C-alpha positions, 0 to 999 in steps of 0.5 A: 320275504327274507330268509329271517321271516316267516309269515304265518297266516290262517291262525285263531290270534290272541290277542290281549285284548280280544280274537282275530282271524289273520296272520304273523309276521315274524322277523329275527326273532321279535313279532315285526307285524300281526293283522286281519285275515289271509295272506295271498303269499306263496310263502306263507304258512297256513295254520288251518284256523290253529289257535296262534297263542302267546308262550307261556309264562311260569312264575313259580313251578318245582318241576326242576326239583322233582326230575333232580329228588325223582324218590326220597332220599335220591339225589339225580345229578343236575345237568339231567335233572335240566334237561329233562325239566327243560325240555318238559316244561317247552314242551308244555309251551311255557316258554319262559319259566321262572324255575322255583329254587327252595331256601331253607329247610326247618330241619335241615334234613330236605334236599333244600337244607344243601345248597344248589348253587350248581344250578346256576352255572350249568344254565349259563352252559346250557344256554351259552352251547344253545341247548336250552330251549325255554328262557330260564329266570330263578324265582328264590323261595325263601324259607324264614323260619330255615336258620341258613337261608341267608346263608344259602341265597348267598350264590343267586343274590347278584345273578343277572337269572333272579327275578323274583323271591317269594316269602315262605313259611312252611310251619304248620298250623298257620296258612297253607297248613292252617288245618293241623290234620291236614297238615299232618297227613302231608307230614307223617306222609309225604316226609315220613314224620312219626306222629311224635314226631311232628306234635314235637315239631308244632311245639316248638315252631313258634320259638323258631319263627321268632329266632329265625322267620321275622329277622328274614321276612325283614332282611329278603323284602329289604333286599327284593326292594333295593335290587329291585326283585320282585318280591311275592309272599306266600299262602296268605291267609287273613287280612292280618297277612294280606296288610305285611305283605303289602307294608314289605312291597311285594308286589304278589300273593301267591297261592291265596289260601281263602277267598277274604286274602285274595279279595284282600290282596286285590283291593290292595294291588297286589296280582295273585296267583293260583294253581293251575293242577288246583283249577283241574282237579277243583280244589285244593290239595290242602284244603284250601279255597279253590282257584276257580272260585277266586277266578268266578270272583274277579280276583285271580290274576295269574296262575301257576303250574307249580308241581305239573307243566302242562297245567296251566294250558288246561287250565286256561281252557278249563276257566273259560269253560268254567269261569266265563273266560275269554281266551284274550281274559285265559292267555294273560292269567298264563302269559302277560299277565305274569310277563308284567308283575316280574317286569318283563315288559318285551313277552307275554302277549302278540304285538310288534315289536316284541318276543317271537314267544308263540306256540300253534296249538288244536283242539281236540274234543274241546281239550289243548292239543301243543303242536308246535313251541316256538321261542324267539321265532325258533321252533324248541319243541 
């Protein structure tokens, strides 16, 4: 073995279709070989039967925004927020993260109503300095009823980190907020609206959607198609929503709110994404379909940690207990499936030639415990 190599053995290795007891050779940041059995080489690292897993691929997380706005009306400097976010996701085993950047706010007062373009230059500088632990890509969340959504998107439009667009409409009374009283609780609680303000926004919502949402939906879908960027719809609730997604050329249905929509999406070739916190909590905080139910029905393709990075690996363990998934099936929904859906074919599984984005995971009373995180063979957590 050379100084550029690392050999790990006596590990439970979860491959794309099976689990083996074996060894993995890493060379120059790539997986050079995967074999059954133990190694007799003295340089081989004995992992004592721990799990050897592919690094997690996170396609939709608001975790960066949580660090930028840790309290209402408080905006933390982006550089510090990025570093904290990066360290947190890496420690959770997320080796590829799509930082979700919301562009546009129909009400013109939230953090998403302002430009967040500085994140691009900061990511590039941190990357050049070797200061990033995870591989950071960009997922732009387009709030369709917002009049400034396209303007705020422009700085991201041609940056190489842009790999995913999602089409969102959080208007109370439809999609995620079909239950108007759930929406009222959210907007009056988290946003601090009065009941009168909420009622007024509901009243004018149809006008805002007609003026901005429909033109923006067509514009962003066309951009994704022309530039080869993956496209997702958000909170599909009805068959009509899914049919619209198919017509737009979407590849993913993020957080379908009903089993009906998830089934229809699956039948029409859309990959479905559900929330890992939904799995952990046993249901949706918005009163929508439980992710475990989607898994049991065979219509769950991917999980996203959404607002809790550590939930991604925990949810993979829950799917094994509560939905009958094998370790390979559970890991596919948090690694290989999201990687492939976004066109990242160099990661997401343990196979020769791919990036050595790997996790060493132990267990305590059946609960996963992160021991080591490698990104391109380099220990980052």
